[in-house]
C-alpha positions as CSV (number, residue, x, y, z in Angstrom):
1,X,-5.5,39.0,-16.1
2,X,-7.2,40.1,-12.2
3,X,-9.3,42.7,-13.9
4,X,-10.5,40.4,-16.2
5,X,-14.5,39.8,-15.8
6,X,-15.0,36.3,-13.9
7,X,-17.2,34.3,-15.8
8,X,-20.0,31.8,-14.7
9,X,-19.8,28.0,-15.9
10,X,-23.0,28.7,-17.8
11,X,-21.2,31.5,-19.6
12,X,-18.1,29.8,-20.4
13,X,-20.1,26.5,-21.1
14,X,-22.2,29.0,-23.9
15,X,-19.1,30.1,-25.1
16,X,-17.5,26.3,-25.7
17,X,-20.8,24.7,-26.8
18,X,-21.3,22.4,-23.9
19,X,-23.6,22.6,-21.3
20,X,-22.8,24.0,-17.6
21,X,-22.8,20.4,-16.2
22,X,-19.8,19.1,-18.6
23,X,-17.6,22.0,-17.4
24,X,-18.5,21.1,-13.6
25,X,-17.3,17.6,-14.2
26,X,-14.2,19.1,-15.9
27,X,-13.7,20.9,-12.8
28,X,-14.4,17.7,-11.1
29,X,-11.9,15.4,-12.9
30,X,-9.3,18.3,-12.7
31,X,-9.5,19.4,-16.1
32,X,-10.4,22.7,-15.4
33,X,-9.3,25.3,-12.5
34,X,-11.7,27.8,-11.5
35,X,-10.2,31.2,-10.6
36,X,-12.5,31.5,-7.8
37,X,-14.9,29.2,-6.0
38,X,-18.1,30.8,-4.3
39,X,-18.9,30.0,-0.8
40,X,-21.8,28.5,-2.2
41,X,-19.7,25.9,-4.5
42,X,-20.2,28.1,-7.5
43,X,-17.1,28.3,-9.9
44,X,-15.8,31.7,-11.5
45,X,-13.3,31.6,-14.8
46,X,-11.5,34.1,-16.2
47,X,-11.4,32.9,-20.2
48,X,-8.1,33.5,-20.8
49,X,-7.3,30.9,-17.9
50,X,-9.7,28.8,-19.6
51,X,-8.5,29.3,-22.9
52,X,-4.8,28.6,-21.6
53,X,-6.1,25.5,-19.8
54,X,-7.9,24.1,-22.5
55,X,-4.8,24.5,-24.6
56,X,-2.5,22.8,-22.3
57,X,-4.8,19.7,-22.7
58,X,-4.4,19.7,-25.9
59,X,-8.2,19.5,-27.3
60,X,-11.2,20.1,-25.4
61,X,-12.0,17.6,-22.6
62,X,-14.6,14.9,-23.5
63,X,-18.4,15.8,-22.6
């Protein structure tokens, strides 16, 4: 959804009960794809896309 709020790595991590560093590792390993990467290299996610990507993984990736 284009109008959906963009979440930071920290906000995604909080919802999943992991650290922001874990979310960054998942992106680096290709397990999560951010909706946007800022010019400063920060990731922004749409929660619906995170849910879909994790569902496609079959489970939450290892931390």
